[in-house]
C-alpha positions as CSV (number, residue, x, y, z in Angstrom):
1,X,10.6,-15.5,50.2
2,X,14.6,-16.1,49.0
3,X,15.3,-17.6,52.1
4,X,12.5,-20.3,51.9
5,X,13.7,-20.6,47.9
6,X,17.1,-21.0,49.4
7,X,16.5,-23.7,51.8
8,X,14.6,-25.7,48.3
9,X,17.4,-25.4,46.4
10,X,19.7,-26.6,48.8
11,X,18.0,-29.9,49.4
12,X,18.1,-30.9,46.0
13,X,21.4,-29.6,46.1
14,X,22.5,-32.2,49.0
15,X,20.5,-34.9,47.5
16,X,23.0,-34.3,44.4
17,X,26.0,-34.2,46.5
18,X,25.5,-37.2,48.5
19,X,24.2,-39.7,45.8
20,X,27.7,-40.8,45.0
21,X,28.6,-41.7,48.2
22,X,25.0,-43.5,48.5
23,X,24.6,-45.2,45.2
24,X,23.2,-48.6,45.2
25,X,22.3,-48.8,49.1
26,X,19.0,-49.4,49.6
27,X,16.4,-48.7,52.4
28,X,14.7,-45.7,53.5
29,X,16.8,-44.1,56.1
30,X,14.4,-44.3,59.3
31,X,14.9,-45.5,62.7
32,X,11.7,-47.9,61.6
33,X,13.8,-49.1,59.2
34,X,16.8,-49.7,60.8
35,X,15.4,-51.4,63.6
36,X,13.7,-54.1,60.8
37,X,14.8,-57.6,61.6
38,X,16.1,-58.0,57.9
39,X,18.5,-55.0,58.9
40,X,20.7,-57.7,60.4
41,X,23.8,-58.2,58.1
42,X,26.7,-60.8,59.0
43,X,27.4,-62.7,61.8
44,X,25.8,-60.6,65.2
45,X,26.6,-57.4,63.6
46,X,23.4,-54.9,62.5
47,X,24.0,-52.9,59.7
48,X,21.7,-50.5,58.3
49,X,21.8,-50.0,54.1
50,X,20.3,-46.3,53.4
51,X,18.6,-45.7,49.9
52,X,20.6,-43.4,47.9
53,X,19.8,-39.6,48.5
54,X,18.3,-38.6,44.7
55,X,16.5,-42.4,45.6
56,X,15.0,-40.8,49.1
57,X,14.1,-37.1,47.5
58,X,12.4,-39.0,44.9
59,X,10.5,-40.9,47.4
60,X,9.8,-37.8,49.4
61,X,8.2,-35.9,46.1
62,X,6.4,-39.1,45.2
63,X,4.5,-38.4,48.5
64,X,4.3,-35.1,49.3
65,X,4.9,-33.3,45.9
66,X,7.3,-30.1,45.5
67,X,7.4,-29.2,49.0
68,X,9.2,-25.9,50.2
69,X,10.8,-26.3,53.8
70,X,8.8,-23.3,55.8
71,X,10.8,-24.6,58.7
72,X,14.2,-25.6,60.1
73,X,14.6,-27.9,63.1
74,X,18.0,-28.0,64.9
75,X,19.6,-30.3,67.7
76,X,21.2,-28.9,70.7
77,X,24.4,-30.5,71.9
78,X,26.7,-31.5,69.0
79,X,25.3,-29.2,66.3
80,X,24.6,-26.0,67.7
81,X,26.3,-26.3,71.1
82,X,29.7,-28.2,72.0
83,X,31.3,-28.5,75.5
84,X,34.0,-25.8,76.0
85,X,36.4,-28.2,77.5
86,X,36.3,-32.4,76.8
87,X,33.7,-33.8,79.2
88,X,36.5,-36.4,80.8
89,X,38.8,-33.6,81.6
90,X,36.2,-31.6,83.4
91,X,35.1,-34.9,85.5
92,X,38.6,-35.2,86.5
93,X,40.0,-31.6,87.0
94,X,36.6,-31.1,89.3
95,X,36.9,-34.4,91.1
96,X,40.9,-34.4,92.0
97,X,39.9,-32.5,95.3
98,X,37.1,-35.5,95.8
99,X,39.7,-38.2,95.3
100,X,38.9,-39.0,91.8
101,X,41.8,-41.2,90.9
102,X,40.7,-42.4,87.6
103,X,42.5,-41.2,84.2
104,X,40.5,-39.0,81.6
105,X,40.9,-42.3,79.3
106,X,39.3,-44.0,81.7
107,X,36.6,-42.0,83.1
108,X,35.5,-41.3,79.1
109,X,35.2,-45.4,78.8
110,X,33.4,-45.7,82.0
111,X,31.5,-43.1,81.3
112,X,30.5,-44.4,77.6
113,X,30.1,-47.8,79.1
114,X,27.2,-46.6,81.8
115,X,25.5,-43.9,79.3
116,X,24.9,-47.3,76.9
117,X,23.5,-49.1,79.3
118,X,19.5,-48.8,79.7
119,X,18.6,-46.4,82.3
120,X,16.2,-48.9,84.4
121,X,14.6,-46.1,86.6
122,X,12.1,-44.8,83.9
123,X,11.5,-45.2,80.0
124,X,13.3,-41.7,79.6
125,X,17.0,-40.8,80.8
126,X,16.0,-36.8,81.1
127,X,13.0,-36.6,83.9
128,X,12.4,-33.1,84.7
129,X,15.9,-31.6,85.8
130,X,17.5,-35.1,85.1
131,X,19.7,-35.5,88.1
132,X,19.1,-39.1,89.1
133,X,20.2,-40.1,85.6
134,X,23.5,-37.7,85.7
135,X,23.9,-38.8,89.5
136,X,24.8,-42.3,87.9
137,X,26.5,-41.3,85.2
138,X,28.7,-39.2,87.2
139,X,29.2,-42.0,89.8
140,X,29.4,-44.9,87.0
141,X,32.5,-42.8,85.0
142,X,34.3,-41.5,88.3
143,X,33.7,-43.9,90.7
144,X,32.9,-41.0,93.2
145,X,29.2,-40.8,94.9
146,X,30.0,-37.6,96.9
147,X,26.8,-35.2,96.2
148,X,28.7,-32.2,96.4
149,X,30.9,-33.2,93.6
150,X,28.0,-34.1,91.7
151,X,26.3,-30.9,92.4
152,X,29.3,-28.8,91.3
153,X,29.3,-30.7,87.6
154,X,25.8,-30.4,87.4
155,X,25.8,-26.6,88.1
156,X,28.9,-26.0,85.8
157,X,27.0,-27.7,82.7
158,X,24.1,-25.1,83.6
159,X,26.3,-22.3,83.0
160,X,27.6,-20.5,79.7
161,X,31.0,-21.1,80.8
162,X,30.6,-24.9,79.7
163,X,29.4,-24.4,76.3
164,X,30.4,-22.6,73.2
165,X,28.6,-22.4,69.9
166,X,29.8,-24.4,67.3
167,X,29.0,-22.2,64.2
168,X,30.5,-18.7,64.8
169,X,27.9,-17.4,62.3
170,X,24.9,-19.2,64.0
171,X,23.5,-15.9,65.2
172,X,23.4,-14.1,61.8
173,X,21.9,-17.2,60.0
174,X,19.1,-17.9,62.3
175,X,18.0,-14.1,62.6
176,X,17.8,-13.8,58.9
177,X,15.9,-16.8,58.4
178,X,13.3,-15.4,61.1
179,X,13.2,-12.1,59.5
180,X,12.6,-14.1,56.4
181,X,9.2,-15.9,57.5
182,X,11.4,-19.4,57.8
183,X,10.2,-20.7,61.4
184,X,12.9,-22.1,63.9
185,X,13.0,-24.5,66.4
186,X,15.4,-26.3,68.9
187,X,14.7,-30.1,69.0
188,X,16.9,-31.7,71.6
189,X,17.4,-34.8,74.0
190,X,18.0,-32.4,76.8
191,X,17.1,-32.1,80.5
192,X,15.2,-28.8,81.7
193,X,18.2,-27.2,82.2
194,X,18.4,-26.4,78.1
195,X,16.2,-23.2,78.3
196,X,18.1,-21.3,81.0
197,X,21.4,-22.5,79.1
198,X,20.1,-21.1,75.5
199,X,19.2,-17.8,77.6
200,X,22.7,-17.7,79.5
201,X,24.4,-18.4,75.9
202,X,21.9,-15.8,74.5
203,X,20.6,-17.5,71.8
204,X,17.5,-18.4,73.2
205,X,15.6,-15.3,70.9
206,X,16.8,-17.5,67.5
207,X,14.4,-19.7,67.9
208,X,10.3,-19.6,67.9
209,X,10.3,-22.7,69.8
210,X,12.3,-25.4,71.8
211,X,11.0,-28.8,71.9
212,X,13.2,-30.6,75.4
213,X,12.7,-34.4,75.6
214,X,12.3,-33.9,79.4
215,X,9.1,-31.6,78.8
216,X,7.5,-33.6,75.8
217,X,8.2,-36.9,77.4
218,X,9.6,-38.5,74.4
219,X,13.3,-38.5,73.7
220,X,14.7,-38.8,69.7
221,X,14.7,-40.8,67.6
222,X,11.1,-41.0,68.8
223,X,8.9,-39.3,66.2
224,X,6.9,-37.6,68.8
225,X,9.2,-34.8,69.6
226,X,9.9,-33.9,66.1
227,X,5.5,-33.8,65.7
228,X,5.7,-31.4,68.7
229,X,8.2,-29.0,67.5
230,X,6.3,-28.7,64.2
231,X,2.7,-28.2,66.2
232,X,4.6,-25.8,68.1
233,X,5.6,-24.1,64.9
234,X,2.4,-24.6,63.1
235,X,4.0,-26.3,60.4
236,X,3.6,-29.9,58.3
237,X,6.0,-32.3,59.4
238,X,6.8,-32.4,55.2
239,X,7.3,-28.9,55.4
240,X,10.2,-29.1,58.0
241,X,14.0,-29.9,57.8
242,X,15.8,-31.2,60.8
243,X,19.7,-30.7,60.9
244,X,21.5,-32.9,63.7
245,X,25.1,-34.6,64.1
246,X,23.3,-38.3,65.3
247,X,22.3,-40.7,62.4
248,X,20.0,-42.5,64.4
249,X,18.3,-40.0,66.7
250,X,18.3,-37.3,64.3
251,X,18.5,-38.1,60.2
252,X,16.0,-41.3,61.0
253,X,14.1,-40.1,63.9
254,X,13.0,-37.1,62.1
255,X,11.9,-39.0,58.8
256,X,10.3,-41.3,61.1
257,X,8.0,-38.2,61.7
258,X,7.6,-37.1,57.9
259,X,10.5,-34.2,58.1
260,X,13.1,-33.9,55.8
261,X,16.4,-34.1,57.5
262,X,20.4,-33.4,57.2
263,X,23.2,-34.7,58.8
264,X,25.6,-32.2,60.5
265,X,29.0,-32.6,59.7
266,X,28.2,-34.7,56.5
267,X,25.0,-33.0,54.7
268,X,25.9,-29.6,56.0
269,X,29.0,-28.3,58.1
270,X,27.8,-25.1,58.5
271,X,24.5,-23.0,58.8
272,X,25.2,-20.4,56.0
273,X,25.1,-23.6,54.0
274,X,21.6,-24.0,54.3
275,X,20.7,-20.6,53.2
276,X,22.7,-20.3,49.8
277,X,21.8,-21.0,46.3
278,X,23.3,-24.4,45.3
279,X,25.1,-27.2,47.1
280,X,26.2,-27.3,50.7
281,X,29.9,-26.6,51.1
């Protein structure tokens, strides 16, 4: 179909577009490569040197041949969806009546610290509805352990009021892709609120499948979640391209699974770009 052909053309164009910025760098862009011992450069700093975009696509072509994409996988938060208001602002505003005293800057700093720490309760952050993990994050971020405060925040982030679609053309693009026979799926590190949230935003019908880490029991960059999405769509990993905003979780994780991958905000800036004949942007 024309849409599939355009995806194929956009892939090659994206490689050409990225080549000047990445020329001369080495290593395949995967999470496995990034965590290899030789990826550590400098005094105590970890740095990953990706191979050039053209070199990467030549590498894929050598393994898989001239593959045409048959499926689009897309990340949820940060790519398809974004909060309508800054998280720290919501935590602070809702928390005032519960005695939260921290400023928004303090809440954001504490949130980042808590989120970056290993979650000791299980190997996954998001198990089922994710309540234990999010209770830990909220109390660590705000210093408030009031259960009613947590439940108010938790419920808020289940509603369409809390989220917006990043790309206003997403509906047009995904519906056009599906009509053209391209399979579509959401692949997200999220708890079980994601499905009702997509329904509340009236975009669940844009996708043939949803692979949620809380249901798959694997979180990006673990390739298992990408392989599950491909299984649900009945496509081979090399026939799918994943789009997401996180270099490690989305780009490297998808490539570890054998999928192609485009970085949102760098390789592509809108969903329309993936259906055009020519370079993204």
